[in-house]
N, C-alpha and C positions, 0 to 999 in steps of 0.2 A: 170558370170552375176554379175553386180555391185549391191551391197546392199545399198539402200539409207537410211535405218533406219526407213522408214515409213511403217506402216502395209499395207499388200496387201489388195486390195478391193476384196470382195467376190461377184461375180456376181450371179444373179439368176440361170444362167446356171450351174455355179460351184456348187451352193447349190443343185440343182437338181441332178447333177452327184453324189454328196456325198450321197444323200438320196438313189439313186438307188444302190449305192455300199453297202448300209446297208438295206437289204431287209425287215427285221423286222420293222425298223423305217419307211421305205418308205410306207409299207402297213398300218401301224398304222397311225393315224392322228398326224403329227408332232407337230402341235400347241397344240392339246389336250394333247398329251403326255408330252409336256413341262409344261403345267399347272398342270397336275397330279403329276409331279416330284417335284413341289414346295409344301412342307409340310404345308405351310400356306394357301393353297387352298384346296377345296374339289370340284373338277371339274367334277365329274361323280357321279351318284347316289350310286354306289357301290365302289367308290374310284379309281378303275383302270379297265383295260380291262378284268381282270380275275375275277372280282367281289369278291375280297378278303376282302373288307370293313375294311381295316387296315390303321391306321394313324401312322406316325412316330413321331408325337408330344408327348412330354413327360413331359410337365409342370404339368399335372394332373397325380398323381400317388396314390398308396395305402396309402401313408403317409399323403397326404393333401386333398384327395377327400372329406373327411368329412367336410371340411371348405368352400366348394363351396357355393356361394350365388348368387341370381338372380342379374344380372347387368342391364338388361332391357328386356322388353317384347314387343311383337307386335301382334295385333289381325288382322286376315285376314278378319273378318266379316262373315265367313262361318262356321256355326255350325254343321258340319258333320265330318265324320272320315277323319283325315289327315294322309296319309301314304307317305313314302319316306322322304328324307332329303332335306334341302335347299342346293343349290350350292353356294360355296364361291370361287370367282375368282378375284384375284388382288384387294382386298378391297371392292368388291361388293358382296352382298348376294341376291340370286334370290330365291324367295319363291313361291310355288304353292299352290293351294287349290283344294279340290274336286269340283264337279259340282257347279258353272259354269266354273271352271278351270281358275280362276284369276291368274295372275302372277304379282309379285311385285319385283322391283329392289330397294334394300336398300343400302345406303352408310353406311358402318360399323363404320366409324368414328363419324358420326353425327346421325345415325339411321333414317335419313330422307328418304322419298320415292323419288327416282330419277325418276322413271316412273312406270306406271301400265298398264296392258293389261287386259281388261274385255270383253271376247268374248260373243256374243249373241247367245245362243243356244236354240233350241226348248225344252221346259221343258218336253215334252213327252218322251224324251230320258231317263229320270229318271226311268220310269216304265220298261224300257228294261234292267236296270242294276241289276244284281242278288244280289250283296253283298254290299249294301250301294253305295253311289255315289263317292267312293274313287278314288284317282289318285296317282300313285306311283312316280311321279316326272319328272323333266325336264332333258334335255341334253344340252351340250354346245360343240361348236367347231368353230374356226375361226371367232370369233366375233358374233356368232349367238346363240340364245337360242331356243331350239326345244321343242314344246309343243304338246302333243297328246291329243286332246280334246275328251270328252266323245262321242260326235256325230260323231266320227271317223275322223274329220278334223285334219290333221297334219300341224302344222304351224311353220314357221321359223321367229323369231323375231330378230331385231337388238339389240344386247346386250347393246348398248350405249343409245338408246332412245326408245326401245320397238316397233318401227314401224314394220309392217308386211312386210317381204321380199318376201315370197311366202306361199301359202297354197294349200293343195291337199286333196281330199276325199279318205279315206282308206277303207271305207265299208258303208253298208246301214243300218242305225239304224232301219228302218221300218221292216227289216228282223231279228232284234235282234243283229246285228253286231255293237257293241259299243267298246269303248276303255278305259281301265283303267291303262295300263302298261306304264312304263317309256320307252321312246325311247332311243336307244343307238347309239353312233357314232363310227363307225369303218372305218378307211380309209376316203374315200370321200363319204361315204354313211351313212345315218341315217336309222337304223333298227327299225321296229315296227311290232307288231303282231295284234291280234284281239281277242275280247271276245265274249261270247254269245253261248257257247257250250250247255247250258241248253235249248236254243231255236232251236237247230239244225243247228247252224252256222258251216260251214266247215272251219276248222282252216287253217291258213297260216302264213308264215313269209314273209315280204316284205322289200325291200331296195329302198330308194329314194336318188337321188343325192342331196348333202347338199347345193349346190349352186343354183339349178334350181327347185327342187322339183319333177323332172321327175322320174317316177318309173323305176328302173333299172332291178329288177327281183322280182318274186313272186313265192314262193314254197309252195304248199298245203300239208296238213298232210295226206290226203286220196285221192284216185282216180287213174287215169292213170299215168304211169311213166312220161310222158311229162309234166303233170301239177304239179306233185310232185317234178320234177327236179331230178329224180332218174335215174341212169345208171344201167340197169339190170346186166351188166357184171362187173362193176367197183365199184358200191356202195356195201359195205360189211356189213354183219351182223354175229352175233355169233350163229352158228347152230351146234348142235350135238358135242359140244366141240371144235369147230374150226371156224375160219373166212371163210365165203363163200359168193359169190355174192348173192344178194337178188333174182335174177331171174326176168323174165318179169312179169309186173303187179302184183307184190307181195302184193299190197294193194287190188286191185279189187277182187282177188280170195278169200278174207276173208270176203266179205260182201255179203249180200243177195240182188240181184237185184241192184237197184240204190240207196240203202240206204247210200252208201258212200257219196252221194251228201249232206246229212245232218249229216255227220259222226262225228262232233265235232273235238276233237284234237286241240282246240283253244290255243292261245299262249299269255296269259296275264301275263306271269311271266317274268323272267330275262334272259338276253342273255349275253354270255361272248365270248371273242375273244382271240385267240393265234396268235400274229403277226408273230411269227417264222414259223408257219404252215399255216397261212392265213386261219384259220378255225373259223367259228362261231358255238358256241354250245348253244343249248336250248332244253327245254323239251316241249312236247305237253300235253294238258289236257285230261280230260275224253272223252270217246266216247259219241255219242248221239244216242238214247235218254237215259234218266236216267234209265229207266227200262231195265235191262240187258237181259230180255227174248225177247225183241223186235228186237235187232240186233244180231242174232246168229252168231257164228263164232269167229275167233280170232280178227277181227276188227282192222286191221293194217292201219295207224300208230298213233292212239292216245296213250297216256301214253308211249311215246317213246322219247329217247334221239337222237337228230340229230346233226351231224357235217357237216356243209356245207362250201364249198369254198366261200370266200367273194366275189370274182369277178364273178364267173360263177353261183354260188348258187347250183351247182350240189352236192348232198349229198355224202360225203366221206364214211360215215358209219352211221348205225342206230342201236339202241338197244331198243327193246320193253320190257319195264320193267314189264308190267302187261297185257298180252294178254286178250282181252275181258273184261278188267277192273275187 
């Protein structure tokens, strides 16, 4: 074959084939991964898929950290607890606030506001939030900023202009189901959880398509196997010094009557992802109710580590750290 000296054009089909040949990269979101790999960015709340919170930047060290001074400040106008970090992506900084969950896009060179998003939420949501009106941060992928509002609405914003691309309701605040956690993007899905265990909310983890907002799967923390997305024969747990299948309805057997329906195990914390294994890892919160004498038994699976397949959501394994809390 004659070599012309011109670089070969890489078609989308060729790129797709390359990604399929690299399973870990294909399962991870390639755009987000490239942004994460740039040390000048901070493209995810915890820095990477593994939640390591580590930066390769070395300009600040133990010898000069004492000389740091304020370069500029920005006020969000919301005087409540701010949790989570700003996202920094290719010269833009995306800042979030607690309720009412404003989002600001700032040009880092000029510190000017490029766009802002100010959702209108029913203030009655505030009374349903147990531990201040905090919010743990935004997510990014493929030109979209993902915001999980307190009223449970999950929103995708255009990273360039802040326009709403889609929104979906993730829970019912009137039942105490609110949201404070940062969403996470793994592959073509944005992962979110739910808060409100103190109100008897039944915890779950849910995945939505990043392009359409359509719910792809939802796995509960308590209840029947079909709703928890557990395989009685293939979902494993550590029992009597060895790994064993969880068995049929391993959660239902540990609750009295229908108490699993208000069983807690909410998922307001952090989620991590291993692209090589295609597994999502997360922990569930306390069981409900707060009074441990009211739900007798082991109360599975609050206070549990879950490993779920990103595509099917079926639990690979579970490890209950504190039975009956």
